[in-house]
C-alpha positions in Angstrom: 0.0 0.0 0.0 1.3 3.5 -0.9 2.0 6.2 1.6 -1.2 8.1 2.6 -1.6 11.7 1.7 -4.6 13.9 2.6 -5.1 16.9 0.2 -7.3 19.7 1.6 -8.5 22.0 -1.2 -11.8 23.8 -1.6 -11.5 24.2 -5.4 -13.0 21.0 -6.9 -10.8 20.9 -10.0 -7.6 21.4 -8.1 -8.6 18.8 -5.5 -9.4 16.2 -8.2 -6.2 17.0 -10.0 -4.0 16.6 -6.9 -5.7 13.3 -5.9 -5.4 11.9 -9.5 -1.8 13.1 -10.0 -0.4 11.6 -6.9 -2.5 8.4 -7.0 -0.8 7.7 -10.4 2.5 8.0 -8.6 1.7 5.2 -6.2 0.4 7.2 -3.2 -2.9 6.5 -1.4 -4.4 9.9 -2.0 -7.5 11.1 -0.1 -9.1 14.6 -0.3 -11.2 16.9 1.7 -13.1 20.1 0.6 -12.7 21.9 3.9 -10.7 22.0 7.1 -13.6 20.6 9.0 -13.9 17.6 6.7 -10.1 17.1 6.9 -10.2 17.0 10.7 -12.9 14.3 10.6 -10.8 12.2 8.2 -7.7 12.7 10.4 -9.7 11.3 13.3 -10.4 8.1 11.4 -7.1 7.4 9.6 -3.4 8.0 10.2 -1.9 9.8 7.3 1.7 10.2 6.2 1.3 13.8 5.0 -1.2 16.6 4.9 -1.1 19.0 1.9 -3.5 21.9 2.7 -4.5 25.1 1.0 -4.4 28.1 3.4 -7.4 29.9 2.0 -10.4 27.7 3.0 -13.9 28.7 3.8 -14.5 28.2 7.6 -11.5 26.5 9.2 -8.4 27.9 7.6 -5.2 25.9 6.8 -3.4 27.6 9.7 -6.2 26.7 12.1 -6.1 23.1 10.9 -2.3 23.0 11.4 -2.6 24.3 14.9 -5.2 21.7 15.8 -3.0 18.9 14.4 0.0 20.1 16.3 -2.0 20.0 19.6 -2.1 16.2 19.3 0.6 15.2 16.8 4.0 16.9 16.7 5.4 14.8 13.8 2.8 14.6 11.1 4.3 16.4 8.1 2.2 19.3 6.8 2.7 21.2 3.5 0.9 24.6 3.2 -0.3 25.9 -0.2 -0.5 29.7 -0.2 -1.2 32.5 -2.6 1.7 34.5 -4.0 0.7 37.5 -1.8 0.6 35.6 1.5 4.2 34.8 2.2 3.7 36.0 5.8 1.1 33.3 6.3 3.6 30.7 5.0 6.3 31.9 7.4 3.7 31.7 10.2 2.9 28.1 9.2 6.6 27.1 9.3 6.8 28.6 12.8 3.8 26.5 13.9 5.4 23.4 12.6 4.7 23.0 8.8 7.3 21.0 6.9 7.3 23.5 4.0 5.1 25.6 1.8 4.4 26.1 -1.9 3.0 29.2 -3.5 0.4 29.2 -6.3 0.9 28.7 -9.2 3.2 25.7 -8.7 4.6 23.0 -10.9 3.3 19.5 -10.0 6.8 18.0 -10.4 8.2 20.4 -7.8 5.4 19.6 -5.4 6.0 15.9 -6.0 9.7 16.3 -4.9 8.6 18.2 -1.8 5.9 15.5 -1.0 8.5 12.7 -1.2 10.9 14.5 1.1 8.1 15.3 3.6 6.9 11.6 3.7 10.5 10.4 4.2 10.9 13.0 7.0 7.8 11.7 8.7 8.9 8.1 8.5 12.3 9.0 10.0 10.6 10.7 13.0 8.3 7.7 13.5 11.3 5.4 13.4 13.1 7.5 16.0 10.1 7.6 18.2 10.1 3.8 18.2 13.7 3.5 19.4 13.7 2.6 23.1 16.4 1.9 25.6 16.5 -1.9 25.3 19.7 -3.5 26.4 21.7 -4.8 23.5 24.3 -6.4 25.9 26.9 -7.2 23.3 24.4 -8.5 20.8 26.9 -9.5 18.1 28.7 -11.7 20.5 25.6 -13.7 21.4 25.1 -15.0 17.8 28.6 -16.4 17.6 30.5 -18.9 19.7 31.6 -22.6 19.9 28.3 -24.0 21.0 27.1 -26.6 18.5 23.4 -25.9 19.1 23.9 -22.2 18.4 25.8 -23.0 15.2 23.0 -25.2 14.0 20.5 -22.3 14.7 22.7 -20.0 12.6 22.8 -22.5 9.8 19.0 -22.7 9.9 18.8 -18.9 9.8 21.0 -18.8 6.6 18.8 -21.5 5.0 15.6 -19.5 5.5 17.1 -16.1 4.5 15.2 -16.0 1.2 11.9 -17.0 2.8 9.2 -15.1 4.6 8.3 -18.1 6.8 7.2 -17.2 10.3 9.8 -18.0 13.0 9.1 -18.8 16.6 12.1 -18.4 19.0 11.8 -20.1 22.3 14.2 -19.9 25.2 14.6 -18.7 28.8 14.6 -15.1 29.8 18.0 -13.5 28.9 19.1 -16.0 26.3 19.1 -13.3 23.5 15.9 -13.9 21.7 15.6 -10.3 20.5 19.2 -10.5 19.1 18.5 -13.6 17.1 15.3 -12.1 15.8 17.3 -9.1 14.5 19.8 -11.5 12.9 17.0 -13.2 11.1 15.7 -9.9 9.8 19.2 -8.7 8.8 19.9 -11.8 6.7 16.5 -11.8 5.0 15.3 -10.2 1.8 13.5 -7.7 4.0 16.6 -6.3 5.5 16.1 -2.9 4.0 12.6 -2.7 5.5 11.6 -1.8 9.1 12.2 -4.1 12.1 9.4 -3.3 14.5 9.3 -4.8 18.0 6.2 -5.1 20.3 6.6 -6.5 23.8 3.4 -8.4 24.4 4.3 -8.9 28.0 5.0 -5.2 28.8 1.7 -3.7 27.6 -1.7 -3.8 29.4 -4.2 -6.0 27.6 -6.3 -2.9 26.7 -3.4 -1.4 24.8 -1.9 -4.4 23.0 -4.6 -4.4 20.3 -4.2 -0.7 19.7 -0.4 -1.0 19.4 -0.8 -3.9 16.9 -3.6 -2.6 14.8 -3.8 1.1 15.5 -6.9 3.0 16.5 -9.2 5.9 15.4 -9.8 9.0 17.4 -12.2 8.3 20.3 -11.9 4.5 20.1 -11.2 4.5 23.9 -10.4 7.0 26.7 -7.2 8.8 25.8 -7.4 8.1 22.0 -7.2 11.8 21.1 -6.1 11.2 17.5 -5.9 8.4 15.0 -2.8 6.3 15.4 -1.4 3.7 13.0 -0.6 0.3 14.4 2.9 -1.3 14.6 1.8 -4.0 12.1 1.3 -1.2 9.6 4.5 0.5 10.6 6.3 -2.8 9.8 4.8 -3.0 6.3 7.5 -4.3 3.9 9.6 -5.4 6.8 9.5 -7.6 9.9 7.3 -7.5 13.0 8.8 -9.0 16.1 6.3 -10.1 18.7 8.3 -10.6 21.9 6.7 -12.7 24.7 3.9 -13.8 22.4 2.8 -16.3 25.1 1.5 -13.4 27.2 -1.1 -12.4 24.5 -4.8 -12.8 25.5 -7.1 -15.2 23.6 -9.1 -12.3 22.2 -6.0 -10.6 20.7 -4.7 -14.0 19.5 -7.9 -14.4 17.4 -7.4 -11.0 15.8 -3.7 -11.6 15.1 -4.6 -14.9 13.5 -7.0 -13.1 11.2 -4.4 -10.5 10.3 -1.9 -13.3 9.4 -4.5 -15.2 7.3 -6.1 -12.3 5.5 -3.1 -9.9 5.3 -5.3 -7.0 6.4 -5.8 -5.1 9.6 -8.6 -2.9 10.9 -7.8 -0.2 13.6 -9.6 -0.3 16.9 -12.9 1.5 16.5 -12.5 1.9 12.7 -14.3 0.5 9.7 -11.6 0.7 7.0 -9.2 -2.2 6.5 -5.6 -1.8 5.5 -3.5 -4.4 3.5 -0.2 -5.2 5.1 2.9 -7.1 4.0 5.0 -8.2 7.0 7.1 -11.1 8.1 6.3 -12.5 11.6 9.0 -13.4 14.1 7.8 -14.3 17.6 9.5 -15.2 20.8 8.6 -16.5 24.2 10.1 -17.9 27.4 7.0 -20.0 28.0 6.3 -23.6 26.8 3.8 -22.8 24.0 2.9 -26.4 23.2 2.0 -26.9 26.8 0.0 -23.6 26.7 -1.8 -25.0 23.6 -2.5 -28.2 25.5 -3.9 -26.3 28.4 -6.1 -24.1 26.2 -4.2 -20.9 27.0 -2.9 -20.4 23.4 -4.7 -21.0 20.1 -3.4 -24.1 18.4 -4.0 -22.7 14.9 -2.1 -19.5 15.7 0.8 -21.6 17.2 1.2 -23.5 14.0 1.0 -20.3 11.9 3.8 -18.7 14.0 6.0 -21.8 14.5 6.7 -22.7 10.8 10.4 -22.5 11.7 10.8 -23.2 15.5 14.2 -22.3 17.1 15.1 -23.2 20.6 17.9 -21.1 22.2 20.0 -22.9 24.8 20.5 -21.4 28.2 23.9 -20.0 29.2 24.5 -23.0 31.5 24.5 -25.1 28.4 26.9 -22.7 26.6 29.7 -22.8 29.1 32.3 -23.0 26.4 31.1 -19.5 25.3 31.2 -17.9 28.8 34.8 -16.7 28.6 34.5 -15.3 25.1 31.4 -13.5 26.3 33.3 -12.1 29.2 36.1 -10.7 27.0 33.6 -9.2 24.6 31.4 -7.6 27.2 34.4 -6.2 29.2 35.7 -4.4 26.0 32.2 -3.1 25.3 31.7 -1.9 28.9 35.1 -0.2 28.9 34.0 1.9 25.9 30.6 2.6 27.4 31.9 3.7 30.9 35.3 5.0 29.9 37.1 2.3 31.9 40.4 0.4 31.3 39.8 -3.0 32.7 42.1 -5.4 30.8 42.0 -8.7 32.6 39.8 -10.9 34.9 41.2 -12.8 37.9 41.2 -16.6 37.4 39.2 -17.0 40.6 36.5 -14.8 39.1 36.6 -16.7 35.8 36.2 -20.0 37.7 33.2 -18.5 39.5 31.7 -17.4 36.2 32.1 -21.0 34.8 30.4 -22.5 37.9 27.6 -20.0 38.4 24.0 -21.3 37.6 23.2 -18.1 35.5 19.4 -18.3 35.9 19.3 -14.9 34.3 21.4 -16.2 31.4 23.4 -13.8 29.2 21.6 -10.7 30.6 22.6 -11.7 34.1 26.2 -12.2 33.0 26.3 -8.8 31.4 24.7 -7.2 34.5 27.3 -8.8 36.8 30.2 -7.7 34.6 29.0 -4.1 34.3 28.9 -3.8 38.1 32.4 -5.4 38.3 33.9 -3.1 35.7 32.5 -0.1 37.5 33.8 -1.3 40.9 37.3 -2.3 39.7 39.9 -0.2 41.3 42.7 -1.3 38.9 43.0 -3.0 35.5 41.7 -6.3 36.8 38.3 -7.6 37.9 38.9 -9.4 41.2 36.7 -11.2 43.7 36.2 -7.9 45.6 34.5 -6.5 42.6 31.8 -9.2 42.9 31.0 -8.6 46.5 27.7 -6.8 45.9 26.6 -9.6 43.6 24.9 -12.4 45.7 25.7 -15.0 43.1 29.4 -14.7 43.9 29.5 -14.0 47.6 32.0 -16.2 49.3 34.5 -16.6 46.5 37.0 -14.3 48.1 37.2 -16.3 51.3 36.8 -19.7 49.7 38.3 -20.6 46.3 36.0 -23.6 45.8 32.5 -23.9 44.3 29.4 -23.0 46.2 27.2 -25.7 47.4 24.2 -26.3 45.1 21.8 -24.8 47.7 24.0 -21.7 48.1 24.3 -21.3 44.3 20.6 -21.6 43.8 19.7 -19.2 46.6 22.4 -16.7 45.5 21.2 -16.9 41.9 17.6 -16.3 42.9 18.6 -13.2 44.9 20.4 -11.9 41.9 17.7 -12.6 39.4 15.0 -11.0 41.6 17.1 -7.9 42.0 17.7 -7.8 38.3 14.0 -8.2 37.6 13.1 -5.4 40.0 15.7 -3.2 38.4 14.4 -4.0 34.9 10.8 -3.3 36.1 12.0 0.0 37.8 10.7 -1.2 41.1 7.3 -2.3 39.9 6.8 -5.6 41.7 3.9 -6.8 39.6 6.0 -6.3 36.4 9.0 -8.0 38.1 6.8 -11.0 38.9 5.8 -11.2 35.2 9.4 -11.0 34.1 10.3 -13.8 36.5 7.2 -15.9 35.5 6.0 -16.2 39.0 3.0 -14.9 41.0 3.2 -11.7 43.0 2.7 -13.6 46.3 5.6 -15.9 45.5 7.8 -12.9 44.7 6.8 -11.1 47.9 7.7 -14.3 49.9 11.1 -14.7 48.3 11.8 -11.0 48.8 11.0 -11.3 52.5 13.1 -14.5 52.7 16.2 -12.9 51.1 15.7 -9.5 52.8 15.3 -7.7 49.6 13.6 -4.3 50.1 
């Protein structure tokens, strides 16, 4: 589907000409004869650009621009003005218009400006999607000596020319997002967008809106129409992280989108065609969830055409030392430190630790150690705040199984609380346990 442009022009011949001219150039062109009509259309559909004549009966072009900017700071807006109203054009730029053209204008020149404005809007939407997800040395995660990881990489290469849906399963912290990016970057869609939605981080009443978009007034707080992430991923890849947390109702609508290749925004009546590749991930046992009736069987088989199972870090012990070296170099750059070696006692502790938080926990422990190191080496003293490694300074032998498990639980709970910014309900979701269980463990381990 082409980029959507709304032309606002009260002269019928000019309005028809603009819609026809740009439709022939691959755009999805809509038109409105007044500012009021344009505002109604904007409440129903998310556009990529508004091209508006300043001189309209009733609601003027400037008025419409002001109304748009109250709810949307990034929607590109091109103002069409008369030759004698340059002051109005300058005012439009101050309010937030992308540019202006004066009548009479050449269609080809307007076409160039339209293309630039649409690209500008896409760039701003892309930047708005960027969030502070930890990458934790992502390139290092998809290399190593582990045979299972090598087999996964071989599978990724084999499916690079395919759009087959991929389901990545593995414990929390094993690098599912990193492998999803690797699949995208080796695919024929590599030049398209890679859009992530964390199904476990959003409240149920917002997941559907994030996926499919919504129209103005669809629910409390929907002050303007918003395109969904499935539409944002058009031509690229949508990564549904923690798909196992999705409700049955949303599962049904997602299945319909996959089957019919169309989506309908929440509260809307118009359908939009999409072209996306689906990659999903979960730390849960989805076949067991299917068996228990918590996950749709037909959706599971749609998503799991290519299933990948990432091994936990405790099964990749041959990769732990390479990870440590890579992460230390990365953390030196990030924090302007000069750590150059790791004490053998510490390496032994790393090799023996249970790593229930997997690669994410390893990176977390190393970051703290790099920051606490007083010299060029990470020593046992640098690990003292990390419960997983308490006792290694006084005793240079492995922890007992019970000590290791308890120490690991303390560390994972603290990491989950940090990731959830202190929100205990969210931390419990990250850990895959109930809130009461989390509270009991926090009390047992004296975690405030």
